[in-house]
Each structure stands twice: as C-alpha cells, then as structure tokens.
Residue, then its C-alpha position, 0 to 999 in steps of 0.5 A: m920736378k913737375l908740379r900739377y894742379l888737380g883743383h881746389a887744394a890738390f896737387e901732384i908732384k912728380t920727381q925722377e923717382k917718385t909720384i906724390l899727391i897732396d890733399p887728393f880731393l877728387k871724386n866730389n870736387p867740382k873743379a877736379c881734373a882727374k879721378p881717383e882711379d887715374f892714379e895707379k902709381v903713387d908713392l906718397i900721399f900727404v894729408t894736411h888735415a881730416h876735412a873731407d875736401h882735403l883728406g878726400d880720396a887719399p885712403q882709396i888711392a893709397k889702397r889701390a896704389r899701395a902708397k903711404i899716407i903722411a899725416m898728423y900722427d892722430i890722423a895717421q892712426w885713425l886712417t890705419e884703424n879705419f881704412g887699413v892703409e899704411t901711414i907715416g904719422m908725424n907731428y910738428g917737426s922734421a923727418n927724412i922719409e924715402g929720400l925726402q926731407v919733410i917738415m910738418v909745420p902748424a896751420w891755424h885751422s880745425s881738423s875733423f871728419e864727420g863731426k869728430t875732431i881728429g888731430n890738428a891741421c898742418g902744412f908741409i914743407i917738402s924738400t926734394e931735388g934741391k927744391r922746397i915746396y910749401h903747401a900751407g893747407d887750410t890756414c889764416v895768416f900768422s906771423d910764424m910763417k916768417l920762421f919758415s922762410d928764415l929756416y928754410r928757403i921756400d922755392v914754391a908756396l901753395l897758398p889758399i886765397g879763398g877766404y871764409f875758411v882760409m886766408d883771403v887775398e889781402q891776408c895771403l899777400k901778408a903771408v907772401e911778405l912773411i914767406r918770401p917764396k920765389v913762386v906762389i901758386p894760389m889754391h883753395y878758391n872758386t871751388w864753390p861760391l862761398i870761396q870766390a876770389n879774384a886771383q888776377e888781383f892777387k897776382e898783380k899785387a903779389e908780383k909787386l912784392g917781387v914774387k912770381v905768381a903762377l895762376l894754374e887751372p886744374e890740369e896745368e903744371i909747372e916745372v920747378 
C-alpha cells in the first residue's frame, strides 16, 4: 500500500484494489500538490469534519469519480442533501466498509461549515492489507488516545503539529507516547503563518521515543 501526502491534512492511500482520499482540501490549499480534477478514479473519501480545510473538495471529487464519502452521520446526511453525493454515515464505532475495517474515533475540535455547526469532529483508524493507519483529524492531545493503541496496533499515525487550532509539537509528542505507532507523519502545519511549526524538531524528539518519523513534502509518498 502507498500513502501520498497531498498537503495540509490531505492524503491519498492506494491499495491493490482501492484509491482512498482523506480530507482532500486542494483547490484553495497553498501547499497542495494536486488539483481536484486530477482524481478521476477514487473509491472512498474520508472526511474528519466539516471545516473547509478538511471537507475541501470532497463533494466535487465524489461526484466526478462516483466515490462514496465516509463521515460523521450528520455531516454525511448534510452532504447528501446539499451536494447529492453518495455517503456512508457513521458515529464513533467500527464498521466493515468495502473490505476495510473503519474505526471512527473522537477528535477534540469543532465542526462547522459557513458558520453552521454540522456534526462532530472525528479521526479514523483505517485497516487494510494488514496495516492500520490513524488519521487524527484536527484535535488536541487527550488521554483516550492510549485506548486506540491498546485496542488497535497503529502502524502509521498522521498527526497535526501546527498548534493554534490543533496540537503543537510538544503536545503531539505526548500523543506519540500514548499512541505508540511504528511511524508518524506530521501534518497540518506550515500551510499558513498561523500554524508554523518546526517539523525537524518534532522528528528529532519523537525518534528519541522510539518511533520513526517521515517528514513528507506534498507529493511525496511512502510504502506502508
């Protein structure tokens, strides 16, 4: 399986059978390495919450590629009603979706679109091809992250480090201690001046905790 960083908190996962996007904020993303129209074949799109820098271009890509959007139930209903896209609504729990084990977990953050609160924020633990990838969404650090590690062995954790709206470097280091993943990929930083972070500092400190850190530039990918 290949994991490609698209910029900000957006990722593409390619397995042998599926193409998956997470939080595809591309069109208005100054760090994006791709455009919405670049994605003609997509099977599933995961949306962690309704903020524009995460919901992004999900409805437009879903319509063109005939992809299904997986999101918090309230957000899924809203997307279907307002954009006419096919959705799968969940709440905090687990489901088998098209051969994937999908676990929706809490994230401590708000969720709104154009001033209207829609659903709650979440993260996803996605299990496929014998690997588990945890996309934390936008969140602060919280002690229940340890439960994710206790219940599910996390291979790759995609964690925000930009501060202000999400965890900063020091808080994310505590999250790494709680989650104990094999690999961490920092995200949600340096997109705008307000969320500047020193990713190299994070890498050096996190690797002292015994985890590998992959600092990806937009367009770079790793084999999971």
